[in-house]
Structures are given as C-alpha cells and as structure tokens.
BAFI-748588 format. One line per field, with one value per atom (N, C-alpha, C): residue in three letters; atom name; chain; x, y negated, z. Coordinates in nm, 3 decimals, decimal comma, padded with zeros to 5 digits. Example, Ala and Ser with C-alpha at 12.3 -4.5 7.8 and 13.67 -1.06 7.14 Angstrom:
code = ALA;ALA;ALA;SER;SER;SER
site = N;CA;C;N;CA;C
unit = A;A;A;A;A;A
px = 01,319;01,230;01,320;01,285;01,367;01,290
py = 00,569;00,450;00,330;00,225;00,106;-00,003
pz = 00,780;00,780;00,780;00,708;00,714;00,787
***
This chain:
code = MET;MET;MET;LYS;LYS;LYS;ASN;ASN;ASN;LEU;LEU;LEU;LYS;LYS;LYS;ASN;ASN;ASN;LEU;LEU;LEU;GLU;GLU;GLU;ARG;ARG;ARG;LEU;LEU;LEU;GLN;GLN;GLN;GLN;GLN;GLN;LEU;LEU;LEU;HIS;HIS;HIS;GLN;GLN;GLN;ARG;ARG;ARG;ILE;ILE;ILE;VAL;VAL;VAL;GLN;GLN;GLN;GLU;GLU;GLU;ASN;ASN;ASN;THR;THR;THR;GLY;GLY;GLY;THR;THR;THR;PRO;PRO;PRO;LYS;LYS;LYS;GLU;GLU;GLU;LEU;LEU;LEU;SER;SER;SER;THR;THR;THR;LEU;LEU;LEU;MET;MET;MET;ASN;ASN;ASN;ILE;ILE;ILE;SER;SER;SER;GLU;GLU;GLU;ARG;ARG;ARG;ALA;ALA;ALA;LEU;LEU;LEU;TYR;TYR;TYR;LYS;LYS;LYS;LEU;LEU;LEU;ILE;ILE;ILE;GLU;GLU;GLU;GLN;GLN;GLN;LEU;LEU;LEU;LYS;LYS;LYS;ASP;ASP;ASP;LEU;LEU;LEU;THR;THR;THR;ALA;ALA;ALA;PRO;PRO;PRO;ILE;ILE;ILE;CYS;CYS;CYS;TYR;TYR;TYR;ASN;ASN;ASN;ARG;ARG;ARG;CYS;CYS;CYS;SER;SER;SER;ASN;ASN;ASN;THR;THR;THR;TYR;TYR;TYR;TYR;TYR;TYR;TYR;TYR;TYR;ASN;ASN;ASN;GLY;GLY;GLY;ASP;ASP;ASP;PHE;PHE;PHE;GLU;GLU;GLU;LEU;LEU;LEU;GLU;GLU;GLU;ILE;ILE;ILE;ASN;ASN;ASN;ILE;ILE;ILE;SER;SER;SER;VAL;VAL;VAL;THR;THR;THR;ALA;ALA;ALA;LEU;LEU;LEU;SER;SER;SER;ASN;ASN;ASN;ASN;ASN;ASN;GLU;GLU;GLU;VAL;VAL;VAL;ILE;ILE;ILE;LYS;LYS;LYS;VAL;VAL;VAL;PHE;PHE;PHE;GLY;GLY;GLY;GLY;GLY;GLY;SER;SER;SER;TYR;TYR;TYR;PHE;PHE;PHE;LEU;LEU;LEU;LYS;LYS;LYS;LYS;LYS;LYS;ASN;ASN;ASN;THR;THR;THR;LEU;LEU;LEU;LEU;LEU;LEU;GLN;GLN;GLN;GLY;GLY;GLY;LEU;LEU;LEU;CYS;CYS;CYS;SER;SER;SER;GLU;GLU;GLU;PRO;PRO;PRO;VAL;VAL;VAL;TYR;TYR;TYR;ILE;ILE;ILE;SER;SER;SER
site = N;CA;C;N;CA;C;N;CA;C;N;CA;C;N;CA;C;N;CA;C;N;CA;C;N;CA;C;N;CA;C;N;CA;C;N;CA;C;N;CA;C;N;CA;C;N;CA;C;N;CA;C;N;CA;C;N;CA;C;N;CA;C;N;CA;C;N;CA;C;N;CA;C;N;CA;C;N;CA;C;N;CA;C;N;CA;C;N;CA;C;N;CA;C;N;CA;C;N;CA;C;N;CA;C;N;CA;C;N;CA;C;N;CA;C;N;CA;C;N;CA;C;N;CA;C;N;CA;C;N;CA;C;N;CA;C;N;CA;C;N;CA;C;N;CA;C;N;CA;C;N;CA;C;N;CA;C;N;CA;C;N;CA;C;N;CA;C;N;CA;C;N;CA;C;N;CA;C;N;CA;C;N;CA;C;N;CA;C;N;CA;C;N;CA;C;N;CA;C;N;CA;C;N;CA;C;N;CA;C;N;CA;C;N;CA;C;N;CA;C;N;CA;C;N;CA;C;N;CA;C;N;CA;C;N;CA;C;N;CA;C;N;CA;C;N;CA;C;N;CA;C;N;CA;C;N;CA;C;N;CA;C;N;CA;C;N;CA;C;N;CA;C;N;CA;C;N;CA;C;N;CA;C;N;CA;C;N;CA;C;N;CA;C;N;CA;C;N;CA;C;N;CA;C;N;CA;C;N;CA;C;N;CA;C;N;CA;C;N;CA;C;N;CA;C;N;CA;C;N;CA;C;N;CA;C;N;CA;C;N;CA;C;N;CA;C;N;CA;C;N;CA;C;N;CA;C;N;CA;C;N;CA;C;N;CA;C;N;CA;C;N;CA;C;N;CA;C;N;CA;C;N;CA;C;N;CA;C
unit = A;A;A;A;A;A;A;A;A;A;A;A;A;A;A;A;A;A;A;A;A;A;A;A;A;A;A;A;A;A;A;A;A;A;A;A;A;A;A;A;A;A;A;A;A;A;A;A;A;A;A;A;A;A;A;A;A;A;A;A;A;A;A;A;A;A;A;A;A;A;A;A;A;A;A;A;A;A;A;A;A;A;A;A;A;A;A;A;A;A;A;A;A;A;A;A;A;A;A;A;A;A;A;A;A;A;A;A;A;A;A;A;A;A;A;A;A;A;A;A;A;A;A;A;A;A;A;A;A;A;A;A;A;A;A;A;A;A;A;A;A;A;A;A;A;A;A;A;A;A;A;A;A;A;A;A;A;A;A;A;A;A;A;A;A;A;A;A;A;A;A;A;A;A;A;A;A;A;A;A;A;A;A;A;A;A;A;A;A;A;A;A;A;A;A;A;A;A;A;A;A;A;A;A;A;A;A;A;A;A;A;A;A;A;A;A;A;A;A;A;A;A;A;A;A;A;A;A;A;A;A;A;A;A;A;A;A;A;A;A;A;A;A;A;A;A;A;A;A;A;A;A;A;A;A;A;A;A;A;A;A;A;A;A;A;A;A;A;A;A;A;A;A;A;A;A;A;A;A;A;A;A;A;A;A;A;A;A;A;A;A;A;A;A;A;A;A;A;A;A;A;A;A;A;A;A;A;A;A;A;A;A;A;A;A;A;A;A;A;A;A;A;A;A;A;A;A;A;A;A;A;A;A
px = 00,075;00,010;00,105;00,204;00,300;00,376;00,411;00,484;00,399;00,270;00,181;00,171;00,160;00,151;00,280;00,393;00,521;00,529;00,484;00,486;00,393;00,278;00,186;00,250;00,318;00,384;00,499;00,575;00,683;00,626;00,516;00,455;00,402;00,341;00,290;00,404;00,512;00,628;00,687;00,700;00,753;00,670;00,538;00,452;00,471;00,485;00,507;00,643;00,744;00,877;00,876;00,810;00,800;00,734;00,631;00,560;00,634;00,743;00,819;00,724;00,644;00,542;00,542;00,659;00,667;00,657;00,708;00,718;00,836;00,846;00,955;00,932;01,035;01,015;00,903;00,895;00,789;00,651;00,636;00,509;00,473;00,573;00,550;00,509;00,577;00,541;00,399;00,360;00,223;00,123;00,153;00,064;00,047;00,154;00,152;00,107;00,081;00,039;00,141;00,267;00,376;00,471;00,559;00,658;00,769;00,844;00,957;01,059;01,078;01,171;01,129;00,998;00,947;00,966;00,949;00,972;01,117;01,210;01,352;01,385;01,318;01,339;01,291;01,175;01,124;01,218;01,272;01,366;01,490;01,537;01,653;01,622;01,499;01,461;01,463;01,415;01,420;01,565;01,648;01,790;01,856;01,815;01,867;01,828;01,718;01,674;01,737;01,842;01,919;01,842;01,746;01,675;01,766;01,785;01,871;01,795;01,762;01,680;01,767;01,719;01,784;01,676;01,721;01,628;01,666;01,568;01,589;01,540;01,634;01,597;01,523;01,544;01,474;01,325;01,292;01,152;01,094;01,175;01,131;01,062;01,135;01,080;01,190;01,155;01,245;01,222;01,325;01,314;01,415;01,394;01,489;01,588;01,715;01,822;01,867;01,776;01,802;01,680;01,691;01,578;01,561;01,438;01,404;01,256;01,220;01,080;01,058;00,949;00,913;00,778;00,776;00,651;00,631;00,520;00,488;00,363;00,375;00,261;00,248;00,127;00,102;-00,009;00,014;-00,086;-00,108;-00,232;-00,266;-00,357;-00,320;-00,398;-00,421;-00,543;-00,574;-00,551;-00,478;-00,448;-00,520;-00,564;-00,622;-00,507;-00,540;-00,436;-00,358;-00,426;-00,358;-00,262;-00,302;-00,215;-00,092;-00,111;00,001;00,099;00,047;00,133;00,215;00,152;00,223;00,332;00,301;00,397;00,517;00,492;00,600;00,649;00,597;00,640;00,616;00,520;00,490;00,580;00,696;00,791;00,737;00,645;00,587;00,514;00,459;00,378;00,454;00,583;00,659;00,691;00,684;00,712;00,581;00,582;00,465;00,452;00,337;00,315;00,207;00,249;00,155;00,069;00,119;00,039;-00,084;-00,064;-00,177;-00,269;-00,211;-00,292;-00,385;-00,336;-00,419;-00,535;-00,520;-00,624;-00,727;-00,692;-00,784;-00,882;-00,997;-01,095;-01,053;-00,977;-00,927;-00,778;-00,698;-00,555;-00,522;-00,438;-00,392;-00,241;-00,174;-00,029;00,021;00,110;00,167;00,309;00,342;00,476;00,555
py = -06,411;-06,534;-06,653;-06,643;-06,751;-06,771;-06,658;-06,665;-06,727;-06,695;-06,754;-06,904;-06,948;-07,091;-07,160;-07,097;-07,154;-07,167;-07,064;-07,069;-07,178;-07,193;-07,301;-07,437;-07,454;-07,581;-07,608;-07,502;-07,518;-07,563;-07,503;-07,540;-07,683;-07,721;-07,858;-07,958;-07,930;-08,017;-08,027;-07,914;-07,912;-08,002;-07,992;-08,074;-08,223;-08,260;-08,402;-08,450;-08,364;-08,401;-08,416;-08,325;-08,333;-08,464;-08,505;-08,629;-08,753;-08,731;-08,838;-08,929;-08,864;-08,933;-08,881;-08,884;-08,827;-08,931;-09,049;-09,148;-09,113;-09,178;-09,152;-09,016;-08,958;-08,829;-08,835;-08,944;-08,958;-08,959;-09,036;-09,041;-08,905;-08,840;-08,710;-08,604;-08,603;-08,505;-08,531;-08,657;-08,690;-08,642;-08,665;-08,621;-08,469;-08,399;-08,252;-08,192;-08,277;-08,233;-08,140;-08,176;-08,101;-08,200;-08,150;-08,237;-08,270;-08,374;-08,409;-08,296;-08,233;-08,120;-08,007;-07,977;-07,873;-07,914;-08,043;-08,093;-08,071;-08,105;-08,087;-07,938;-07,851;-07,707;-07,663;-07,717;-07,686;-07,736;-07,855;-07,911;-07,822;-07,775;-07,685;-07,554;-07,504;-07,381;-07,402;-07,517;-07,546;-07,557;-07,620;-07,631;-07,495;-07,405;-07,267;-07,197;-07,242;-07,188;-07,264;-07,339;-07,421;-07,541;-07,591;-07,712;-07,833;-07,912;-08,031;-08,151;-08,146;-08,249;-08,368;-08,486;-08,611;-08,704;-08,808;-08,907;-09,044;-09,119;-09,254;-09,352;-09,425;-09,518;-09,641;-09,677;-09,793;-09,766;-09,649;-09,616;-09,526;-09,495;-09,411;-09,283;-09,204;-09,077;-08,975;-08,848;-08,740;-08,714;-08,665;-08,629;-08,520;-08,454;-08,353;-08,419;-08,402;-08,455;-08,346;-08,302;-08,194;-08,106;-08,004;-07,914;-07,818;-07,805;-07,707;-07,680;-07,555;-07,517;-07,412;-07,424;-07,330;-07,269;-07,137;-07,068;-06,963;-06,974;-06,880;-06,804;-06,672;-06,585;-06,486;-06,473;-06,380;-06,285;-06,158;-06,058;-05,969;-05,951;-05,868;-05,755;-05,633;-05,517;-05,429;-05,389;-05,297;-05,155;-05,077;-04,938;-04,844;-04,731;-04,627;-04,554;-04,471;-04,395;-04,307;-04,242;-04,155;-04,233;-04,353;-04,436;-04,481;-04,515;-04,557;-04,442;-04,321;-04,203;-04,182;-04,199;-04,183;-04,290;-04,414;-04,524;-04,502;-04,465;-04,449;-04,305;-04,216;-04,078;-04,008;-04,058;-03,997;-04,044;-04,103;-04,143;-04,256;-04,333;-04,445;-04,396;-04,276;-04,225;-04,130;-04,112;-04,021;-04,082;-04,212;-04,276;-04,333;-04,366;-04,430;-04,567;-04,598;-04,724;-04,801;-04,891;-04,964;-05,060;-05,110;-05,200;-05,128;-05,008;-04,932;-04,887;-04,855;-04,811;-04,923;-05,047;-05,159;-05,181;-05,138;-05,156;-05,044;-04,931;-04,816;-04,835;-04,766;-04,779;-04,705;-04,600;-04,528;-04,500;-04,503;-04,482;-04,342;-04,333;-04,205;-04,212;-04,120;-04,118;-04,010;-04,048;-03,953;-03,926;-03,803;-03,768;-03,702
pz = 10,686;10,646;10,652;10,740;10,751;10,620;10,557;10,431;10,321;10,318;10,219;10,237;10,361;10,391;10,347;10,372;10,332;10,180;10,108;09,962;09,908;09,970;09,931;09,951;10,062;10,091;09,994;09,961;09,863;09,729;09,688;09,561;09,565;09,675;09,690;09,685;09,755;09,755;09,614;09,547;09,411;09,319;09,326;09,241;09,267;09,391;09,424;09,374;09,385;09,337;09,185;09,115;08,969;08,929;09,000;08,969;09,021;09,094;09,159;09,237;09,320;09,397;09,540;09,604;09,739;09,848;09,825;09,931;10,020;10,131;10,225;10,290;10,350;10,418;10,523;10,595;10,696;10,630;10,521;10,450;10,390;10,332;10,269;10,372;10,485;10,588;10,639;10,648;10,690;10,585;10,457;10,348;10,348;10,379;10,377;10,510;10,609;10,743;10,808;10,795;10,858;10,924;11,007;11,071;10,971;11,001;10,915;10,914;11,027;11,035;10,941;10,940;10,850;10,704;10,676;10,540;10,498;10,586;10,553;10,533;10,607;10,588;10,449;10,407;10,274;10,165;10,184;10,088;10,080;10,194;10,195;10,124;10,141;10,072;09,921;09,874;09,732;09,685;09,765;09,729;09,724;09,812;09,809;09,679;09,618;09,489;09,373;09,402;09,305;09,250;09,325;09,283;09,301;09,194;09,203;09,260;09,387;09,451;09,493;09,457;09,499;09,555;09,621;09,676;09,625;09,574;09,525;09,631;09,690;09,797;09,746;09,621;09,564;09,546;09,491;09,468;09,577;09,678;09,790;09,744;09,669;09,624;09,601;09,621;09,583;09,435;09,368;09,226;09,196;09,082;09,037;08,943;08,973;08,889;08,792;08,707;08,614;08,602;08,519;08,497;08,614;08,658;08,761;08,753;08,751;08,751;08,858;08,930;09,035;08,999;08,987;08,959;09,067;09,136;09,244;09,207;09,200;09,172;09,286;09,336;09,447;09,404;09,426;09,392;09,515;09,551;09,666;09,618;09,652;09,612;09,734;09,755;09,865;09,816;09,894;09,859;09,954;09,900;09,986;10,054;10,153;10,224;10,127;10,033;09,937;09,849;09,808;09,725;09,803;09,931;10,014;10,032;10,053;10,069;09,941;09,825;09,698;09,683;09,717;09,703;09,794;09,919;10,016;10,024;09,944;09,945;10,077;10,155;10,283;10,396;10,364;10,469;10,555;10,502;10,576;10,700;10,693;10,802;10,895;10,874;10,959;11,095;11,106;11,235;11,289;11,417;11,475;11,411;11,361;11,294;11,370;11,455;11,540;11,460;11,346;11,264;11,211;11,157;11,105;11,218;11,333;11,445;11,490;11,486;11,526;11,430;11,304;11,206;11,208;11,269;11,273;11,388;11,378;11,485;11,611;11,596;11,713;11,693;11,801;11,786;11,738;11,637;11,584;11,578;11,646;11,649;11,556;11,469;11,374;11,415;11,440;11,485;11,376
***
C-alpha cells in the first residue's frame, strides 16, 4: 500500500506542476499533507524519471522546463491458487511463504 500511496502522490504533484500551481515547497507540502522532506523526495523521484523540473521564485511555483508526461496505470487482479501456480511454475510454493500463511485460516507449511 505504501507504493500505491507514493504513486498517488507523484501523480498529484505532477498535476500541480503541469498547472504551475504549486506554491512554495512549504505550501505545497501542506496542500499534499506531507512533510517538506517527503515533497523533496517526490521531486527527486520525478527527476529520476527525467522530468525537467524547475522552480520560479517570482511566481513561487514549480514548472516543467520542457516536455514531460507522467501516466500511471495500476491493475489489480485476484488469482486463484491454480492460476498462481501456473504463473510461477510452482516455484513460488517451494519455499516457506509466510505472507501466504498469514492469509490462510490455518498455517500450512510447504517444504
């Protein structure tokens, strides 16, 4: 869920930058309900994706100094046990999997 929240924040930040309506970093972090440090991390993540982000001190806003588009698509599909075995070729279940054990009603250890 942490990754989903991060992607949502990246998309929110991107939209504000496109609109050139961010305000100062302090104002923007308040609008996004995150710390300034978290905001700077998001900006760095966008820069890692080659986003040409700049800051205009006169208008107090971030903007893109060039073309950049961010599209985030998330798809979640529930798989049955048989489908998971087919996807992972059975190797997924050869080791003890505590994540799956926590989801089952009773502990089952696969050796």
